[in-house]
C-alpha positions as CSV (number, residue, x, y, z in Angstrom):
1,M,-98.7,181.3,-25.3
2,N,-99.9,182.0,-28.9
3,R,-97.3,182.9,-31.5
4,I,-96.9,186.7,-31.8
5,R,-95.8,188.7,-34.8
6,L,-93.9,191.8,-34.1
7,G,-93.2,194.7,-36.4
8,L,-89.9,196.6,-35.8
9,V,-89.8,200.4,-36.3
10,L,-86.2,201.7,-36.3
11,H,-84.8,205.1,-35.6
12,P,-83.6,206.4,-39.0
13,S,-80.0,207.1,-38.0
14,R,-79.2,205.8,-34.5
15,E,-77.4,202.5,-33.9
16,V,-80.1,200.0,-33.1
17,A,-78.2,196.7,-33.8
18,G,-77.9,195.8,-30.1
19,V,-81.6,196.2,-29.4
20,V,-82.6,194.4,-32.6
21,G,-80.2,191.6,-31.7
22,A,-81.9,191.2,-28.3
23,I,-85.3,191.0,-30.0
24,V,-84.1,188.4,-32.5
25,D,-82.6,186.3,-29.7
26,W,-85.9,186.6,-27.7
27,A,-88.0,185.7,-30.8
28,A,-85.9,182.6,-31.7
29,G,-86.7,180.9,-28.4
30,R,-90.5,181.6,-28.8
31,D,-91.1,181.0,-32.5
32,A,-92.2,184.7,-32.8
33,G,-92.3,186.3,-36.2
34,L,-90.4,189.5,-36.8
35,Y,-91.0,192.1,-39.6
36,V,-89.5,195.4,-40.7
37,R,-90.0,197.9,-43.4
38,D,-88.2,197.0,-46.6
39,T,-86.3,200.3,-46.4
40,D,-84.6,198.9,-43.3
41,R,-83.8,195.5,-44.8
42,Q,-80.0,196.1,-44.5
43,R,-80.2,197.0,-40.8
44,V,-81.6,193.7,-39.5
45,P,-80.6,190.0,-39.6
46,P,-81.9,187.8,-42.4
47,T,-84.4,186.1,-40.0
48,V,-86.4,189.4,-39.9
49,T,-88.9,189.6,-42.8
50,A,-88.9,192.8,-44.8
51,L,-92.2,194.1,-46.2
52,P,-93.5,197.3,-47.8
53,A,-94.6,199.7,-45.0
54,A,-98.2,199.6,-46.1
55,E,-98.4,195.9,-45.5
56,L,-96.9,195.8,-42.1
57,P,-100.0,196.6,-39.9
58,A,-102.0,193.7,-41.4
59,C,-99.2,191.2,-40.8
60,C,-98.3,192.2,-37.2
61,D,-100.0,191.8,-33.9
62,A,-97.9,194.5,-32.2
63,F,-95.0,196.9,-33.0
64,V,-91.7,197.6,-31.2
65,S,-90.5,201.2,-31.7
66,I,-86.7,201.5,-31.2
67,G,-85.6,205.1,-30.7
68,G,-87.2,208.1,-29.0
69,D,-90.5,209.8,-29.1
70,G,-90.1,210.7,-32.8
71,T,-89.7,207.0,-33.7
72,M,-92.7,206.2,-31.5
73,L,-94.9,208.8,-33.3
74,G,-93.8,207.3,-36.6
75,A,-94.9,203.9,-35.5
76,L,-98.3,205.3,-34.4
77,R,-98.7,207.0,-37.8
78,L,-97.8,203.8,-39.5
79,T,-100.6,201.9,-37.8
80,V,-103.2,204.6,-37.8
81,D,-105.5,202.9,-40.3
82,D,-105.2,199.6,-38.4
83,P,-104.2,200.4,-34.9
84,K,-101.9,197.9,-33.1
85,P,-100.2,198.1,-29.7
86,V,-96.8,199.9,-29.9
87,L,-94.1,199.2,-27.3
88,G,-91.4,201.9,-27.1
89,V,-87.8,201.1,-26.4
90,H,-85.9,204.2,-25.2
91,L,-82.8,205.2,-27.2
92,G,-83.6,208.9,-27.2
93,R,-82.7,211.8,-24.9
94,L,-85.9,212.6,-23.0
95,G,-88.8,210.4,-24.1
96,F,-92.3,211.1,-22.8
97,L,-94.0,208.3,-24.8
98,V,-91.3,205.5,-24.7
99,E,-91.2,203.5,-21.5
100,V,-88.8,200.5,-21.8
101,E,-85.0,200.7,-21.3
102,P,-82.9,198.2,-23.4
103,P,-81.9,196.0,-20.4
104,D,-85.6,195.5,-19.5
105,L,-86.7,194.6,-23.0
106,P,-86.8,190.7,-22.8
107,A,-89.1,190.9,-19.8
108,A,-91.3,193.5,-21.5
109,L,-91.6,191.3,-24.6
110,D,-92.6,188.4,-22.4
111,R,-95.4,190.5,-20.9
112,L,-96.4,191.8,-24.4
113,A,-96.6,188.3,-25.8
114,A,-98.7,187.2,-22.7
115,R,-101.0,190.2,-23.2
116,D,-100.1,191.2,-19.6
117,V,-99.9,195.0,-20.4
118,T,-102.1,198.1,-20.4
119,L,-103.0,199.6,-23.7
120,E,-103.1,203.4,-23.5
121,P,-105.3,204.9,-26.3
122,H,-104.1,208.0,-28.1
123,S,-106.0,210.4,-30.3
124,C,-104.6,212.0,-33.4
125,L,-105.3,215.1,-35.6
126,V,-106.3,214.6,-39.2
127,L,-105.0,217.4,-41.3
128,D,-106.5,218.4,-44.6
129,V,-104.1,220.5,-46.8
130,C,-105.5,221.3,-50.2
131,G,-107.3,217.9,-50.3
132,T,-104.4,215.9,-49.0
133,E,-104.7,214.2,-45.6
134,S,-102.0,213.7,-43.0
135,V,-102.2,212.6,-39.4
136,A,-100.4,213.9,-36.3
137,F,-100.3,212.3,-32.9
138,N,-98.5,215.2,-31.2
139,D,-99.2,218.4,-33.1
140,V,-99.7,220.4,-36.3
141,A,-97.8,223.7,-36.6
142,L,-97.9,226.6,-39.0
143,A,-94.4,228.1,-38.6
144,R,-93.1,231.2,-40.3
145,Q,-90.1,231.1,-42.6
146,P,-87.4,233.3,-41.3
147,G,-87.2,236.7,-43.0
148,T,-90.7,236.5,-44.5
149,G,-92.8,238.2,-41.9
150,F,-95.3,236.6,-39.5
151,V,-98.0,234.0,-39.5
152,S,-101.3,235.9,-39.8
153,A,-104.2,233.5,-39.8
154,I,-108.0,233.4,-39.0
155,L,-109.3,230.7,-36.7
156,A,-112.7,229.3,-37.8
157,I,-114.6,226.8,-35.6
158,D,-117.4,224.7,-37.2
159,G,-117.4,227.2,-40.0
160,Q,-117.7,230.3,-37.8
161,R,-114.8,232.7,-37.7
162,Y,-113.6,233.1,-34.1
163,G,-110.7,235.5,-34.4
164,Y,-107.2,236.0,-35.9
165,Y,-103.6,235.5,-34.9
166,R,-100.4,237.3,-35.7
167,C,-97.5,235.3,-34.3
168,D,-94.3,233.3,-35.1
169,A,-96.2,230.0,-35.2
170,L,-99.5,228.4,-34.5
171,V,-99.6,225.0,-32.8
172,V,-102.6,222.7,-32.8
173,S,-102.0,219.8,-30.5
174,T,-103.6,216.7,-29.0
175,P,-103.5,216.1,-25.2
176,T,-100.4,213.9,-25.8
177,G,-98.8,216.7,-27.8
178,S,-99.5,219.3,-25.1
179,T,-96.1,218.5,-23.5
180,A,-94.3,219.3,-26.8
181,Y,-94.3,222.4,-29.0
182,S,-97.5,223.8,-27.4
183,Y,-96.0,223.6,-23.9
184,A,-92.8,225.3,-25.1
185,A,-95.0,228.1,-26.5
186,G,-96.7,228.6,-23.1
187,G,-99.7,226.3,-23.5
188,P,-101.3,224.2,-20.7
189,L,-100.6,220.6,-19.8
190,V,-103.6,218.4,-20.7
191,S,-104.1,214.9,-19.3
192,P,-103.6,212.2,-21.9
193,A,-106.9,210.8,-20.7
194,A,-108.7,214.0,-21.7
195,Q,-110.4,214.6,-25.1
196,A,-109.5,218.0,-26.4
197,V,-107.8,220.1,-29.1
198,V,-105.3,222.8,-28.0
199,V,-104.5,225.8,-30.2
200,T,-101.5,227.8,-29.0
201,P,-99.8,230.8,-30.6
202,S,-96.0,231.1,-30.3
203,A,-94.7,234.7,-29.7
204,P,-98.1,236.3,-30.4
205,M,-98.0,240.0,-31.3
206,A,-101.6,240.8,-32.1
207,G,-105.0,239.1,-32.2
208,I,-105.6,236.0,-30.0
209,S,-102.7,235.8,-27.6
210,R,-103.8,232.9,-25.3
211,T,-104.4,229.2,-25.8
212,V,-107.8,228.1,-26.9
213,V,-109.0,224.6,-25.8
214,L,-111.7,223.1,-28.1
215,S,-114.0,220.1,-28.0
216,P,-112.9,217.1,-30.0
217,D,-116.2,217.3,-32.0
218,E,-115.4,220.8,-33.3
219,S,-113.9,221.2,-36.7
220,I,-111.0,223.7,-37.1
221,R,-109.9,225.7,-40.1
222,L,-106.9,228.0,-40.1
223,E,-107.0,230.5,-43.0
224,L,-103.9,232.5,-43.9
225,R,-104.7,236.2,-44.3
226,P,-103.5,238.4,-47.2
227,G,-100.0,239.6,-46.2
228,S,-99.2,236.6,-44.1
229,A,-95.7,235.1,-44.4
230,H,-95.3,231.9,-46.2
231,V,-95.5,229.1,-43.6
232,A,-94.1,225.6,-43.2
233,V,-96.8,223.1,-42.2
234,E,-95.2,220.7,-39.7
235,V,-96.8,217.4,-38.7
236,D,-95.2,215.9,-35.6
237,G,-92.1,218.0,-36.3
238,R,-91.9,217.0,-40.0
239,V,-92.4,219.7,-42.7
240,I,-94.9,218.3,-45.2
241,R,-95.8,221.4,-47.2
242,Y,-95.4,225.2,-47.6
243,L,-98.4,227.5,-47.8
244,G,-98.9,231.0,-48.9
245,A,-101.4,233.8,-48.2
246,D,-105.1,232.9,-48.8
247,E,-104.5,229.2,-48.4
248,A,-105.9,227.2,-45.5
249,I,-105.8,223.9,-43.6
250,G,-108.5,222.0,-41.9
251,V,-108.0,219.9,-38.7
252,R,-110.3,217.4,-37.1
253,Y,-109.9,215.0,-34.1
254,R,-109.9,211.2,-34.3
255,R,-110.3,209.2,-31.1
256,D,-108.4,205.9,-30.3
257,A,-106.2,206.2,-33.4
258,G,-103.3,204.4,-31.8
259,F,-102.4,202.3,-28.7
260,V,-99.3,202.6,-26.6
261,V,-98.2,199.7,-24.5
262,R,-97.8,200.5,-20.8
263,L,-96.1,198.1,-18.4
264,D,-96.5,200.3,-15.3
265,P,-98.8,203.3,-16.1
266,R,-98.4,205.0,-12.7
267,R,-94.6,204.8,-12.7
268,H,-94.5,206.1,-16.2
269,R,-96.7,209.1,-15.2
270,E,-94.4,209.8,-12.3
271,R,-91.3,209.8,-14.5
272,N,-92.9,212.2,-17.0
273,Q,-93.9,214.5,-14.1
274,L,-90.2,214.6,-13.1
275,K,-89.0,215.1,-16.6
276,L,-91.3,218.1,-17.0
277,S,-90.0,219.6,-13.8
278,L,-86.4,219.2,-15.0
279,L,-87.2,221.0,-18.2
280,D,-88.0,224.1,-16.2
281,L,-84.6,224.1,-14.5
282,P,-81.9,226.4,-16.0
283,L,-79.2,223.8,-15.5
284,L,-77.1,221.8,-18.0
285,P,-77.3,218.0,-17.9
286,E,-73.9,217.7,-16.3
287,Q,-75.0,220.2,-13.6
288,L,-78.1,218.2,-12.9
289,R,-76.0,215.0,-12.6
290,E,-74.0,216.7,-9.8
291,L,-77.2,217.0,-7.8
292,L,-77.7,213.2,-7.7
293,P,-76.6,211.0,-4.9
294,E,-73.2,209.5,-5.6
295,Q,-74.6,206.0,-6.0
296,L,-77.0,207.1,-8.7
297,R,-74.2,209.0,-10.5
298,E,-72.1,205.8,-10.5
299,Q,-75.0,203.8,-12.0
300,L,-75.4,206.4,-14.7
301,N,-71.7,206.3,-15.5
302,R,-71.8,202.5,-15.8
303,R,-74.7,202.6,-18.2
304,E,-73.0,205.1,-20.4
305,L,-69.7,203.1,-20.8
306,P,-69.4,201.4,-24.2
307,P,-70.1,197.7,-24.2
308,P,-67.1,195.4,-24.0
309,R,-65.7,194.1,-27.3
């Protein structure tokens, strides 16, 4: 087995010491190299090498994302200029991208080191805001600021004006992101294997009121109309800029911008299908738990107990 170099991407606030410790123990027995962003230096043991974020992709063969989907998206954005496989370890609440539970991590790392995995390609959106580029693997949203009116924007495709929106928010998503903000706004589910750009208005009141699905080869421009509210530009849920009337953003699609490690693609799809079904049930988590067989409830209770000291 060739020596593997792994970059660790940590959730910004959750406790990750247990998972990091398991990775360090695994690496020690295999002469694997471990790296982390220098901003996380104090959160990892001294055997993990800290580097500036921009240098990590070139130094690593693969990445391990420790957190939820947001951490996974951050890892994909980190490697967008030099795509590397990203394995997701689940410390989140729902998780459509992450696949591995902490107890299963050593076996997953063995498979990753042996290249016995499936690499799932993911597209991204490249956003141009006033000459500054950002990338989104889920979605780009123009969201109104409360109390300032509504988003009023013109949709232009390949330079031709298609129509206008008047709504609370406009969401432009990748197929992967179709299960996120776009889905909550009433947009369709799009297979991750598809190549498409989905534009969905949230709470539309005038103009285009339905989702528009576009080719990945079409360029998109959203122009704020006079009288539009000031909007927050969100990239994968992070506000990167505020825009006023008469300003615009451009969006284009980039194929194979990131690679997610899959150990069992079919099982992962089945789990996501179940998670989406549960999202549509008007029940609290504790009510859903009561619907499970007693044996499964006991397993969940054991998993949620704090580890022995």
